[in-house]
FIZA-533250 format. One line per 4 residues: number of its first residue (from 1); their letters; for each residue x, z, y of N, C-alpha, C. Coordinates in steps of 0.02 Angstrom, whole numbers. Example, Ala and Ser with C-alpha at 12.3 -4.5 7.8 and 13.67 -1.06 7.14 Angstrom:
REM residues 2
1 = as = 660,390,-284,615,390,-225,660,390,-165 | 642,354,-112,684,357,-53,645,394,2
This chain:
REM residues 449
1 = mlpk = 63,10792,12225,105,10732,12231,154,10739,12288 | 208,10702,12285,256,10701,12340,226,10665,12400 | 241,10688,12461,216,10653,12520,243,10581,12522 | 201,10536,12547,221,10465,12553,241,10451,12624
5 = vvif = 304,10432,12633,330,10416,12700,347,10342,12701 | 317,10306,12749,326,10233,12754,366,10216,12817 | 418,10176,12808,457,10151,12865,428,10084,12886 | 409,10080,12950,371,10023,12974,402,9998,13039
9 = grpn = 400,9932,13050,426,9904,13113,438,9830,13106 | 457,9800,13162,470,9728,13162,534,9712,13123 | 548,9649,13110,607,9631,13071,673,9652,13103 | 721,9670,13061,791,9682,13081,801,9741,13128
13 = vgks = 760,9794,13121,771,9853,13163,810,9907,13124 | 823,9895,13059,863,9942,13020,824,9982,12969 | 765,9958,12951,722,9996,12904,757,10004,12836 | 785,9949,12809,817,9952,12743,880,9994,12744
17 = tlfn = 915,9996,12801,975,10038,12807,956,10112,12802 | 903,10131,12837,878,10200,12833,854,10216,12762 | 818,10169,12732,793,10177,12663,850,10192,12615 | 902,10151,12618,959,10159,12572,994,10226,12583
21 = rlir = 1000,10247,12645,1035,10310,12660,995,10370,12633 | 929,10367,12638,888,10424,12617,879,10427,12541 | 882,10369,12507,878,10372,12433,947,10376,12402 | 999,10370,12444,1069,10380,12424,1096,10327,12376
25 = rkaa = 1072,10268,12382,1102,10210,12348,1077,10146,12381 | 1112,10091,12369,1094,10027,12400,1041,9992,12358 | 979,10015,12365,924,9986,12327,889,9930,12366 | 897,9929,12432,866,9878,12473,921,9833,12503
29 = ivad = 907,9768,12507,954,9721,12535,958,9731,12610 | 1020,9733,12636,1031,9741,12708,1072,9682,12732 | 1048,9647,12784,1085,9591,12814,1063,9582,12886 | 1107,9556,12927,1090,9544,12998,1049,9481,13007
33 = ipgv = 999,9474,12965,954,9415,12968,883,9441,12965 | 840,9422,13014,770,9446,13011,734,9421,12950 | 689,9463,12923,644,9441,12869,675,9443,12800 | 730,9480,12790,761,9484,12724,714,9519,12674
37 = trdn = 685,9576,12695,639,9613,12651,570,9580,12654 | 543,9564,12595,477,9532,12591,426,9577,12556 | 448,9614,12506,403,9658,12469,413,9730,12491 | 362,9771,12480,368,9843,12491,400,9874,12429
41 = kglr = 441,9926,12440,469,9961,12383,471,10036,12398 | 459,10077,12346,457,10149,12355,500,10185,12304 | 538,10234,12327,581,10274,12283,583,10346,12308 | 601,10392,12264,608,10462,12284,668,10469,12332
45 = anlg = 657,10506,12386,709,10514,12437,719,10588,12452 | 778,10603,12478,795,10671,12499,823,10670,12569 | 802,10718,12610,831,10728,12676,836,10803,12686 | 898,10831,12679,906,10903,12680,868,10935,12622
49 = klef = 821,10980,12638,781,11014,12587,717,10976,12570 | 704,10922,12605,641,10885,12596,647,10836,12538 | 594,10830,12499,587,10778,12447,522,10740,12460 | 525,10675,12456,466,10635,12469,475,10565,12439
53 = mlyd = 419,10529,12433,422,10458,12414,431,10418,12478 | 482,10376,12479,498,10337,12538,485,10263,12524 | 450,10229,12570,432,10159,12560,465,10117,12615 | 501,10065,12592,528,10015,12638,478,9957,12641
57 = tagf = 466,9931,12700,417,9877,12708,450,9815,12737 | 418,9759,12727,440,9697,12759,431,9703,12834 | 474,9670,12872,467,9672,12946,402,9638,12967 | 365,9672,13011,301,9645,13034,315,9590,13085
61 = dkid = 292,9531,13070,303,9473,13114,236,9442,13131 | 236,9391,13173,173,9357,13189,146,9323,13127 | 80,9319,13122,48,9289,13063,44,9214,13071 | 70,9179,13022,64,9106,13019,8,9090,12971
65 = nkne = -50,9073,12998,-109,9061,12955,-101,9002,12908 | -53,8958,12923,-42,8900,12880,7,8916,12823 | 39,8973,12827,89,8993,12778,61,9048,12733 | 47,9031,12670,16,9079,12624,63,9138,12611
69 = lskn = 128,9126,12606,176,9180,12594,176,9229,12652 | 174,9203,12714,173,9246,12774,111,9290,12774 | 54,9262,12758,-9,9301,12757,-7,9354,12703 | 22,9337,12645,27,9386,12590,72,9444,12609
73 = iidk = 127,9429,12644,173,9482,12666,137,9531,12713 | 99,9504,12760,62,9546,12807,11,9590,12770 | -24,9560,12722,-74,9598,12683,-41,9656,12646 | 18,9643,12616,53,9695,12579,75,9752,12626
77 = iksi = 98,9734,12686,119,9785,12734,60,9829,12752 | 3,9799,12767,-56,9837,12787,-80,9883,12731 | -76,9860,12669,-99,9901,12612,-56,9962,12603 | 11,9956,12610,55,10013,12600,50,10062,12658
81 = vnia = 39,10037,12719,32,10080,12777,-31,10123,12770 | -83,10095,12739,-146,10131,12733,-143,10190,12684 | -94,10191,12639,-88,10248,12592,-37,10299,12615 | -7,10288,12673,46,10332,12697,20,10400,12718
85 = diii = 61,10452,12708,48,10518,12736,82,10525,12804 | 140,10494,12810,178,10493,12873,208,10423,12881 | 207,10398,12943,237,10332,12957,295,10341,13005 | 354,10317,12985,410,10313,13031,408,10245,13065
89 = fmfd = 388,10244,13128,383,10182,13166,451,10170,13199 | 489,10123,13172,557,10112,13194,563,10052,13241 | 603,10061,13294,619,10005,13338,695,10004,13351 | 719,9949,13376,791,9940,13389,805,9958,13461
93 = arsg = 836,10016,13472,851,10039,13540,905,9996,13573 | 945,9962,13532,998,9920,13559,970,9859,13595 | 919,9828,13565,890,9768,13595,830,9784,13641 | 805,9847,13636,748,9866,13678,681,9845,13648
97 = impf = 627,9862,13683,560,9848,13657,545,9773,13663 | 520,9745,13607,504,9674,13602,428,9665,13593 | 402,9605,13605,329,9594,13596,303,9614,13527 | 343,9603,13474,321,9621,13406,313,9696,13398
101 = dysc = 351,9736,13437,343,9808,13435,273,9828,13457 | 247,9794,13507,179,9808,13531,128,9788,13477 | 142,9733,13441,97,9712,13386,96,9766,13332 | 155,9795,13316,158,9849,13267,118,9909,13291
105 = asil = 126,9926,13354,92,9984,13383,16,9977,13379 | -9,9916,13391,-82,9905,13390,-109,9915,13319 | -70,9898,13267,-92,9909,13197,-93,9984,13182 | -42,10020,13205,-36,10091,13189,-89,10134,13222
109 = rkik = -116,10111,13278,-169,10149,13312,-232,10153,13270 | -239,10107,13222,-299,10106,13179,-289,10149,13116 | -228,10174,13107,-212,10213,13047,-220,10288,13061 | -254,10323,13015,-266,10395,13026,-213,10437,12990
113 = cpvl = -151,10432,13013,-99,10476,12987,-46,10484,13041 | -4,10537,13039,46,10548,13091,96,10492,13094 | 116,10474,13155,166,10422,13167,225,10453,13203 | 284,10443,13175,346,10468,13204,384,10409,13233
117 = lvgn = 390,10406,13299,424,10351,13332,500,10363,13330 | 537,10316,13303,610,10324,13293,647,10265,13323 | 693,10280,13369,736,10229,13397,801,10226,13359 | 816,10170,13327,875,10162,13285,930,10125,13323
121 = kves = 990,10128,13295,1050,10094,13322,1071,10123,13389 | 1064,10189,13396,1083,10223,13458,1152,10254,13448 | 1202,10225,13480,1271,10249,13473,1305,10260,13540 | 1267,10256,13596,1296,10268,13662,1242,10294,13708
125 = etqk = 1262,10320,13765,1215,10347,13814,1170,10291,13842 | 1199,10232,13850,1160,10175,13876,1102,10159,13829 | 1117,10156,13764,1065,10141,13715,1014,10198,13711 | 1038,10259,13722,992,10317,13721,942,10312,13779
129 = nqay = 966,10293,13837,922,10285,13895,872,10228,13884 | 896,10173,13853,852,10115,13838,796,10135,13790 | 812,10182,13744,764,10201,13693,700,10231,13723 | 707,10265,13780,649,10298,13809,598,10250,13839
133 = esik = 617,10186,13842,569,10134,13862,511,10130,13812 | 524,10155,13750,474,10151,13697,413,10196,13709 | 416,10239,13759,358,10281,13776,297,10237,13791 | 311,10176,13814,257,10128,13829,215,10111,13767
137 = lgfg = 244,10122,13707,208,10105,13645,151,10154,13630 | 152,10212,13663,96,10259,13657,102,10310,13602 | 164,10323,13576,173,10373,13523,220,10429,13545 | 224,10441,13610,265,10495,13636,339,10477,13639
141 = epli = 380,10529,13648,452,10518,13654,482,10502,13585 | 530,10457,13583,559,10438,13519,612,10486,13494 | 621,10489,13428,680,10522,13399,737,10472,13402 | 797,10496,13416,854,10452,13425,899,10458,13363
145 = isae = 910,10402,13328,953,10404,13268,998,10342,13264 | 1046,10345,13220,1083,10286,13197,1084,10289,13121 | 1042,10248,13089,1037,10248,13016,1103,10231,12983 | 1140,10186,13014,1204,10163,12985,1256,10219,12985
149 = hgig = 1257,10260,13039,1309,10311,13046,1284,10381,13032 | 1219,10389,13014,1193,10455,12997,1184,10501,13057 | 1175,10473,13116,1166,10514,13176,1092,10532,13185 | 1078,10595,13203,1010,10616,13219,968,10634,13159
153 = fgvl = 998,10640,13100,958,10653,13039,932,10726,13037 | 966,10771,13071,943,10840,13073,876,10846,13109 | 870,10811,13165,807,10811,13204,752,10774,13165 | 772,10721,13130,724,10683,13089,696,10728,13034
157 = eenl = 740,10767,13001,718,10813,12948,670,10865,12976 | 687,10892,13034,645,10944,13065,575,10918,13080 | 571,10858,13108,505,10830,13126,465,10810,13064 | 499,10782,13014,464,10765,12952,437,10827,12917
161 = silm = 476,10881,12919,455,10944,12887,391,10971,12919 | 387,10969,12985,327,10992,13020,266,10951,13001 | 275,10884,12999,219,10840,12982,198,10848,12909 | 245,10859,12864,229,10868,12793,189,10932,12781
165 = kkaq = 207,10985,12817,170,11048,12811,99,11039,12834 | 90,11000,12887,22,10988,12912,-18,10946,12862 | 16,10899,12831,-19,10856,12783,-38,10894,12719 | -1,10949,12705,-13,10991,12646,-19,10948,12582
169 = nins = 32,10907,12573,30,10858,12519,81,10872,12465 | 115,10930,12468,169,10943,12420,142,10979,12359 | 155,10950,12301,133,10980,12237,194,10985,12192 | 219,11046,12183,282,11055,12146,276,11034,12073
173 = qnit = 216,11036,12043,208,11017,11973,223,10943,11963 | 201,10902,12009,210,10830,12001,281,10808,12016 | 320,10852,12050,389,10834,12065,429,10826,12001 | 417,10871,11952,454,10866,11889,431,10807,11848
177 = edhs = 367,10789,11854,340,10733,11815,374,10668,11834 | 393,10661,11898,422,10599,11922,486,10582,11885 | 524,10635,11863,587,10623,11828,576,10592,11759 | 515,10599,11731,503,10577,11663,483,10503,11659
181 = kirl = 480,10469,11715,461,10399,11715,513,10356,11679 | 489,10310,11639,533,10261,11607,542,10202,11655 | 604,10185,11669,617,10130,11716,622,10064,11677 | 578,10018,11693,573,9954,11657,583,9897,11707
185 = aivg = 637,9861,11699,652,9805,11745,635,9738,11712 | 610,9692,11752,594,9624,11727,642,9576,11762 | 682,9541,11722,733,9497,11749,725,9427,11720 | 760,9380,11751,758,9311,11727,777,9262,11781
189 = rpns = 775,9198,11763,790,9147,11812,734,9141,11864 | 747,9109,11922,694,9100,11972,633,9064,11944 | 575,9086,11965,511,9053,11948,494,9056,11874 | 519,9107,11838,502,9114,11767,438,9154,11758
193 = gkst = 411,9183,11812,347,9219,11808,354,9295,11810 | 410,9320,11837,422,9393,11838,370,9430,11879 | 358,9406,11940,310,9440,11985,239,9434,11958 | 223,9377,11927,157,9368,11896,147,9419,11840
197 = lint = 198,9430,11800,194,9480,11746,183,9550,11775 | 219,9566,11828,210,9632,11860,137,9640,11883 | 110,9590,11917,41,9593,11941,-9,9598,11884 | 5,9564,11828,-39,9568,11769,-39,9638,11739
201 = llgk = 20,9668,11734,26,9735,11707,-12,9786,11751 | -6,9777,11816,-39,9823,11863,-113,9810,11871 | -135,9749,11852,-205,9732,11858,-227,9712,11927 | -179,9700,11972,-195,9677,12040,-133,9646,12071
205 = nivl = -143,9607,12124,-88,9572,12156,-51,9618,12204 | 1,9649,12179,40,9696,12219,101,9663,12248 | 137,9624,12206,199,9592,12229,185,9518,12244 | 227,9490,12288,218,9421,12310,234,9373,12254
209 = tgnq = 193,9320,12248,207,9267,12200,200,9200,12236 | 227,9148,12206,222,9081,12234,252,9030,12188 | 235,8966,12199,262,8913,12156,335,8898,12170 | 357,8913,12232,426,8899,12249,471,8955,12225
213 = pgvt = 533,8938,12200,579,8989,12177,604,9031,12236 | 624,9094,12222,654,9136,12274,606,9174,12317 | 542,9181,12296,494,9220,12335,516,9293,12336 | 534,9320,12277,558,9389,12274,632,9390,12291
217 = rdsv = 649,9430,12342,719,9436,12363,749,9503,12343 | 709,9555,12350,733,9623,12338,701,9650,12274 | 734,9698,12242,703,9731,12185,648,9778,12209 | 589,9773,12178,531,9811,12200,511,9860,12145
221 = mldf = 504,9925,12162,486,9977,12114,412,9995,12121 | 376,9996,12066,305,10011,12067,286,10056,12009 | 244,10105,12023,222,10152,11972,166,10122,11929 | 169,10137,11864,124,10106,11816,114,10155,11758
225 = iwnn = 54,10160,11732,41,10202,11674,15,10158,11617 | 50,10161,11560,29,10123,11501,24,10171,11442 | -37,10176,11414,-49,10222,11358,-23,10293,11372 | -40,10319,11431,-21,10387,11453,54,10396,11462
229 = tniq = 91,10341,11467,163,10344,11480,176,10323,11552 | 212,10366,11589,230,10349,11658,288,10301,11659 | 278,10245,11692,329,10192,11694,340,10172,11767 | 403,10160,11784,418,10130,11849,439,10057,11837
233 = lidt = 395,10011,11856,409,9940,11849,456,9917,11904 | 504,9875,11886,551,9849,11936,549,9773,11933 | 522,9744,11986,522,9671,11993,588,9651,12026 | 620,9599,12001,686,9580,12027,687,9507,12050
237 = agir = 737,9491,12090,748,9422,12111,775,9382,12053 | 758,9317,12051,784,9273,11999,859,9263,12005 | 892,9257,11947,965,9247,11946,980,9175,11925 | 1014,9139,11970,1038,9071,11953,1112,9073,11935
241 = kksk = 1138,9016,11915,1210,9011,11900,1250,9031,11962 | 1305,9066,11950,1346,9090,12006,1369,9032,12051 | 1385,8976,12021,1410,8918,12059,1357,8889,12106 | 1293,8900,12090,1238,8873,12131,1216,8921,12186
245 = vtdk = 1241,8982,12185,1221,9032,12235,1269,9029,12293 | 1246,9000,12348,1288,8994,12408,1258,9032,12468 | 1192,9040,12469,1159,9074,12524,1174,9149,12521 | 1187,9179,12580,1204,9250,12584,1149,9294,12557
249 = iekl = 1086,9279,12575,1029,9320,12553,1022,9316,12478 | 1031,9256,12449,1025,9250,12376,1080,9290,12341 | 1140,9290,12369,1194,9329,12340,1176,9403,12339 | 1148,9427,12395,1128,9497,12399,1071,9512,12350
253 = sves = 1025,9463,12341,969,9471,12295,994,9479,12223 | 1043,9438,12205,1072,9440,12137,1106,9508,12126 | 1144,9531,12177,1176,9597,12172,1124,9652,12162 | 1067,9647,12197,1013,9696,12191,984,9695,12120
257 = tids = 977,9636,12091,951,9630,12023,998,9662,11972 | 1063,9647,11979,1113,9676,11934,1114,9752,11940 | 1107,9777,12001,1104,9849,12013,1043,9880,11978 | 987,9843,11980,925,9867,11948,932,9874,11873
261 = vkya = 970,9827,11843,982,9830,11770,1020,9894,11753 | 1069,9913,11795,1108,9974,11783,1063,10036,11783 | 1013,10038,11827,971,10096,11834,910,10095,11787 | 897,10037,11757,839,10031,11712,855,10061,11644
265 = qivi = 803,10075,11605,811,10097,11536,789,10041,11488 | 736,10005,11508,712,9947,11469,717,9886,11515 | 742,9831,11487,745,9769,11525,709,9715,11486 | 660,9684,11519,625,9626,11489,654,9563,11520
269 = llld = 685,9522,11479,711,9457,11502,656,9405,11492 | 633,9377,11547,577,9329,11545,604,9258,11542 | 583,9221,11491,603,9151,11483,543,9106,11500 | 557,9049,11529,505,8998,11541,507,8950,11482
273 = cnea = 453,8950,11441,452,8908,11381,451,8834,11396 | 437,8816,11458,437,8744,11477,507,8719,11488 | 555,8764,11490,625,8745,11500,666,8768,11440 | 719,8732,11426,763,8750,11370,799,8815,11384
277 = lsrq = 813,8853,11331,852,8914,11338,921,8896,11365 | 938,8923,11423,1000,8903,11457,1056,8954,11448 | 1115,8934,11467,1172,8980,11466,1160,9038,11514 | 1124,9023,11569,1109,9075,11618,1065,9130,11587
281 = dlsi = 1015,9110,11548,972,9159,11514,1014,9203,11468 | 1059,9171,11430,1102,9208,11383,1152,9252,11420 | 1174,9229,11478,1220,9268,11519,1186,9332,11545 | 1123,9325,11565,1084,9384,11587,1075,9432,11529
285 = aghv = 1057,9405,11470,1048,9448,11411,1113,9484,11394 | 1169,9448,11397,1234,9478,11383,1251,9535,11430 | 1232,9527,11494,1244,9580,11543,1203,9642,11527 | 1141,9632,11506,1097,9689,11488,1126,9726,11428
289 = ieeg = 1149,9688,11378,1178,9719,11318,1242,9757,11336 | 1283,9728,11379,1345,9759,11401,1331,9827,11435 | 1276,9830,11472,1257,9892,11505,1225,9942,11457 | 1212,9920,11395,1184,9965,11345,1110,9979,11353
293 = rvli = 1073,9935,11385,1002,9945,11396,960,9915,11341 | 898,9939,11335,850,9910,11288,833,9840,11314 | 839,9790,11270,824,9721,11289,766,9694,11248 | 714,9670,11284,658,9635,11252,656,9565,11284
297 = iaan = 650,9514,11243,645,9446,11270,573,9422,11265 | 546,9403,11323,476,9379,11326,476,9305,11341 | 447,9266,11295,441,9194,11304,376,9181,11342 | 382,9169,11407,323,9163,11451,297,9091,11452
301 = kwdl = 235,9084,11475,200,9019,11479,191,8988,11410 | 184,9032,11360,177,9010,11290,114,8968,11280 | 64,8979,11321,1,8942,11315,10,8868,11330 | 65,8849,11363,79,8779,11380,121,8744,11328
305 = vvnr = 145,8781,11278,188,8752,11226,145,8713,11176 | 166,8652,11158,128,8609,11112,149,8624,11039 | 212,8610,11023,237,8622,10954,264,8693,10948 | 219,8741,10942,238,8811,10946,285,8834,10891
309 = edvr = 272,8814,10829,313,8836,10773,384,8810,10780 | 392,8746,10800,458,8717,10810,496,8753,10866 | 461,8766,10920,493,8800,10977,512,8871,10958 | 469,8905,10920,482,8974,10899,545,8977,10855
313 = ialr = 550,8932,10807,607,8932,10761,672,8916,10798 | 669,8865,10842,728,8845,10880,752,8901,10927 | 704,8935,10958,720,8989,11004,752,9048,10967 | 723,9066,10910,749,9122,10871,819,9107,10844
317 = kkln = 831,9045,10821,897,9026,10795,950,9031,10850 | 932,9006,10909,981,9007,10964,996,9078,10986 | 945,9121,10987,955,9191,11007,999,9227,10956 | 985,9216,10891,1024,9249,10839,1097,9228,10841
321 = rals = 1108,9164,10857,1176,9138,10859,1213,9163,10921 | 1179,9161,10979,1212,9179,11042,1216,9254,11053 | 1168,9292,11026,1168,9365,11036,1179,9401,10969 | 1232,9380,10935,1246,9409,10869,1261,9484,10873
325 = qlrg = 1285,9507,10932,1300,9578,10940,1237,9620,10945 | 1179,9588,10954,1115,9623,10957,1067,9591,10907 | 1086,9594,10844,1047,9562,10791,976,9591,10789 | 927,9546,10784,858,9568,10780,827,9583,10847
329 = vhlv = 855,9557,10902,826,9568,10969,753,9545,10968 | 709,9585,10998,638,9572,10994,617,9515,11040 | 580,9467,11012,555,9409,11049,479,9411,11047 | 448,9412,11106,375,9416,11111,349,9357,11151
333 = eisa = 299,9323,11123,270,9264,11157,212,9287,11201 | 214,9268,11265,162,9291,11312,141,9236,11360 | 86,9248,11394,67,9209,11453,48,9260,11506 | 93,9271,11554,81,9321,11607,21,9302,11649
337 = lnkk = 13,9237,11662,-42,9214,11705,-110,9224,11671 | -113,9210,11605,-176,9214,11568,-184,9280,11530 | -138,9327,11542,-142,9395,11513,-142,9395,11436 | -103,9350,11406,-98,9346,11333,-32,9378,11310
341 = ginr = -37,9420,11258,22,9450,11227,51,9509,11266 | 18,9532,11319,45,9585,11362,48,9652,11325 | -6,9669,11289,-6,9732,11251,49,9734,11199 | 57,9678,11164,110,9675,11112,179,9683,11145
345 = lmee = 188,9653,11203,252,9658,11239,268,9731,11254 | 218,9768,11280,229,9838,11297,239,9881,11235 | 203,9865,11181,211,9902,11118,283,9894,11091 | 308,9832,11093,376,9819,11070,427,9856,11114
349 = amsv = 415,9855,11180,461,9889,11226,465,9963,11212 | 407,9995,11202,405,10067,11188,435,10084,11120 | 424,10040,11071,451,10051,11004,528,10049,11005 | 556,9999,11039,629,9993,11042,658,10050,11085
353 = ykkw = 622,10070,11136,644,10126,11179,653,10190,11138 | 606,10202,11091,611,10261,11048,674,10258,11005 | 689,10198,10977,749,10190,10937,812,10202,10979 | 809,10181,11042,865,10188,11088,882,10262,11099
357 = niki = 833,10306,11090,841,10378,11099,853,10414,11033 | 864,10377,10978,868,10408,10912,931,10451,10905 | 925,10505,10866,982,10548,10849,985,10554,10773 | 1039,10529,10743,1047,10530,10670,1094,10587,10651
361 = stsk = 1075,10625,10602,1115,10683,10582,1182,10660,10552 | 1232,10703,10559,1299,10687,10534,1299,10681,10458 | 1258,10722,10424,1256,10719,10350,1230,10652,10326 | 1178,10625,10359,1151,10560,10340,1201,10504,10353
365 = lnkw = 1235,10510,10409,1285,10459,10427,1342,10457,10375 | 1365,10516,10354,1422,10517,10308,1402,10498,10237 | 1340,10512,10218,1315,10489,10154,1314,10412,10152 | 1289,10383,10208,1289,10309,10214,1360,10281,10215
369 = lnii = 1404,10315,10251,1473,10291,10258,1510,10289,10191 | 1500,10340,10150,1532,10343,10084,1509,10285,10039 | 1445,10270,10042,1417,10217,10000,1445,10149,10020 | 1444,10134,10085,1465,10066,10106,1540,10057,10099
373 = qkvn = 1579,10111,10102,1651,10105,10091,1668,10090,10018 | 1625,10116,9973,1635,10101,9901,1619,10028,9887 | 1566,10004,9919,1545,9934,9909,1597,9886,9938 | 1621,9903,9998,1669,9860,10032,1719,9903,10070
377 = pppl = 1776,9922,10039,1825,9965,10071,1856,9931,10132 | 1879,9970,10181,1914,9940,10239,1975,9901,10217 | 1992,9847,10251,2050,9806,10231,2115,9844,10242 | 2167,9825,10203,2233,9856,10211,2262,9837,10279
381 = ksgr = 2302,9881,10306,2338,9866,10368,2412,9879,10357 | 2451,9825,10360,2524,9828,10346,2537,9858,10277 | 2494,9840,10229,2501,9864,10161,2478,9935,10150 | 2449,9965,10202,2428,10035,10198,2353,10040,10186
385 = viki = 2332,10086,10141,2261,10097,10127,2229,10134,10185 | 2173,10106,10209,2136,10136,10265,2073,10168,10239 | 2058,10228,10263,1997,10262,10243,1965,10294,10305 | 1899,10282,10312,1862,10315,10366,1841,10383,10338
389 = kyct = 1865,10436,10369,1853,10504,10343,1782,10528,10356 | 1758,10518,10416,1689,10538,10431,1666,10505,10495 | 1600,10511,10507,1568,10479,10565,1518,10528,10595 | 1511,10528,10660,1461,10570,10693,1433,10533,10754
393 = qtsi = 1371,10548,10771,1341,10519,10830,1359,10562,10890 | 1389,10532,10941,1413,10570,10999,1371,10561,11061 | 1323,10513,11059,1282,10502,11118,1221,10461,11100 | 1171,10463,11145,1112,10420,11138,1107,10377,11201
397 = rppt = 1061,10329,11199,1045,10288,11258,1105,10254,11289 | 1141,10209,11254,1128,10185,11186,1160,10231,11134 | 1136,10227,11071,1166,10267,11017,1240,10251,11010 | 1281,10302,11013,1354,10293,11010,1382,10334,10952
401 = ftff = 1424,10301,10910,1449,10332,10849,1526,10331,10850 | 1555,10388,10831,1628,10392,10828,1650,10397,10755 | 1696,10353,10736,1723,10351,10668,1795,10378,10669 | 1809,10425,10625,1876,10454,10621,1910,10430,10557
405 = snln = 1971,10404,10565,2008,10377,10507,2082,10391,10514 | 2120,10369,10464,2193,10376,10467,2226,10315,10500 | 2185,10275,10535,2209,10214,10566,2218,10225,10641 | 2274,10202,10668,2284,10202,10740,2256,10137,10768
409 = gdfn = 2207,10142,10813,2177,10082,10842,2113,10062,10806 | 2080,10009,10832,2016,9986,10804,2025,9948,10739 | 1971,9946,10700,1969,9903,10641,1962,9830,10663 | 1977,9783,10617,1968,9713,10636,1894,9698,10646
413 = esyq = 1880,9643,10681,1812,9627,10702,1764,9618,10643 | 1787,9587,10590,1744,9573,10533,1720,9638,10501 | 1764,9689,10497,1743,9752,10466,1698,9792,10513 | 1711,9787,10578,1667,9819,10627,1597,9789,10622
417 = ryll = 1594,9723,10614,1529,9689,10608,1494,9711,10544 | 1533,9721,10491,1505,9745,10427,1473,9814,10437 | 1509,9859,10471,1483,9926,10484,1419,9922,10527 | 1422,9881,10578,1367,9874,10625,1303,9849,10591
421 = nnmr = 1310,9795,10553,1252,9766,10520,1222,9813,10467 | 1266,9847,10430,1242,9894,10380,1206,9954,10411 | 1233,9978,10467,1201,10034,10502,1132,10014,10527 | 1126,9954,10556,1061,9929,10580,1010,9928,10523
425 = defn = 1031,9902,10464,986,9897,10407,966,9965,10380 | 1015,10010,10375,1003,10076,10345,957,10120,10387 | 968,10119,10454,932,10165,10498,880,10130,10543 | 864,10067,10526,813,10029,10563,829,10026,10637
429 = lqgi = 888,10002,10653,911,9999,10722,916,9927,10746 | 872,9884,10721,874,9814,10741,854,9807,10815 | 891,9766,10850,871,9748,10919,890,9798,10973 | 932,9849,10957,955,9894,11009,1031,9894,11011
433 = plrf = 1061,9902,11070,1134,9903,11074,1163,9966,11043 | 1217,9958,11006,1252,10015,10976,1324,10015,11000 | 1352,10075,11007,1422,10082,11028,1462,10115,10971 | 1519,10085,10953,1564,10113,10902,1630,10133,10935
437 = ifkn = 1653,10193,10919,1718,10217,10942,1759,10236,10881 | 1821,10213,10878,1865,10228,10821,1922,10273,10843 | 1931,10328,10806,1984,10375,10823,2026,10392,10762 | 2089,10408,10775,2134,10431,10722,2134,10507,10722
441 = sknp = 2109,10538,10668,2104,10611,10668,2100,10638,10598 | 2117,10701,10591,2108,10736,10528,2035,10759,10522 | 2011,10764,10463,1943,10788,10451,1940,10863,10466 | 1901,10885,10515,1899,10956,10533,1869,11000,10479
445 = yiyd = 1835,10970,10429,1803,11009,10376,1852,11025,10319 | 1912,10996,10322,1962,11010,10270,2010,11063,10295 | 2017,11116,10257,2061,11172,10278,2134,11153,10263 | 2177,11162,10312,2248,11147,10305,2286,11213,10292
449 = s = 2312,11222,10233,2346,11285,10217,2419,11281,10237
C-alpha cells in the first residue's frame, strides 16, 4: 500500500493549502477563517519522486463537551492520526507557537509513528527565526516551508523519503490498483442525507452528520469496496439556490461540490422525499448531465412516505419532463438511515456505469442508421435532400457518436431527438448521457475516381 501521510495541526495554519499543492488541484477549501475544514479527506499525492496517500484533517481545537459536532470532529481527527505512517505536524511560524499547538503536541506524543514538525508561512528571516521557538514542542528542529509559495519543498521531500524508507510501507503492486477505483460522488441539497448514506455504505460513522444543514463543508474522499469493486466515495456539501448563498464558506463549499462532479464518474443525486422536487434538484441533475457523468437519482427517506405510489408516479413524471435529454434516468427508492434499498442503489449505479463505458461497432451503428432513415428520412433543408452517410462512435464516458452527412451544420432539434431516442431503444442506453456530433463529409468508404 502507499504510505499514509497525515497533515495535523491547529486551525488556520495552512494544512489545506499544503494538501492542495501536493495533490495538484484545489480539492480542499482554503480560507482565512479558522475551522473551515471539518472532515478528514485523503487523496493520492506527489512530491518529487515520492507517491503517497495524503490526508487533510480538521484543525484541532479545544473540545466543547456541550457541542456534539465539536466532539465528533475531534474523534475523527484522532481516528485518522492513529492510522498514519507519517504525521506532518504543522504550525504557523508567522503567528508563533499558540496554546493549541501544545494541545496538538500532547496528542502526538501518544502516537507511535514518525512526526515531522513543519513551520508554515515562512517568507522572511524574521519568520524563520520565530519558527525555531517550536523546539519547545518536543519534536526537534522544524522544517521551514511556505505552502502557498512552494518554498522548502525540496527539504520536505528529502525528509519524507527518509521516513518512508524506514516505514517500509511502499508496495508497487497496489500503486497501479489505486488508478482503477471508480469515483462515486453523492450530491444534493443540504440535509438530504448525503453523509448518512456514506456512513451506511461504509458500515460505520466516518463522516460527520447532524440535523442542521451545512455540517459537511468540504468534499470528502473515502475508499470503499462493493462486490470486489474498488470505489472512492465522495461526500459533498449541500447545494442551495445561488441567490441564497451569501456566506463565503458556503460559496467555497458549493465550488468544491461542483469540482467533485467534474472528477467523478458516477454521481448519485439524493432527494429528500419529505420535500417536493425543486428546481435546485433539477439544476444539479442538469449540471451532472452537462458534465457527461453517470447520473442515478436516489429518493431518500422513502420509509417516511405515506402515499408511496402517488409520490412515485409524480416524481417519475416530473423527472421525465424536466430531464428529457436523459430519458430513462434511474430512480431508486432508499432509506439511508434504515439501510433500505442500498444494495439496489449500488447495483443500478454499476449497471449504468457499464453502459457509460460501452463501445458499439461501426457496422452495427450503420445498420441501425439505414433502417431509421428509411422509416423517417431527415427533413429537407432549403429544398435540398439530406442524407446521413454513416455514423461511428468516437469516444466513451460518455458515449460520443459522430454523424457524417451532406449537410453543413447540425440537424434540427426534433430530428436529433429522433436519433437520440431510437439509439437509446436500439442499444439499451437508457439513463446515460450521449453526445452527438454532426459533420459534413464524404464517405471514406466510397472510391472517388
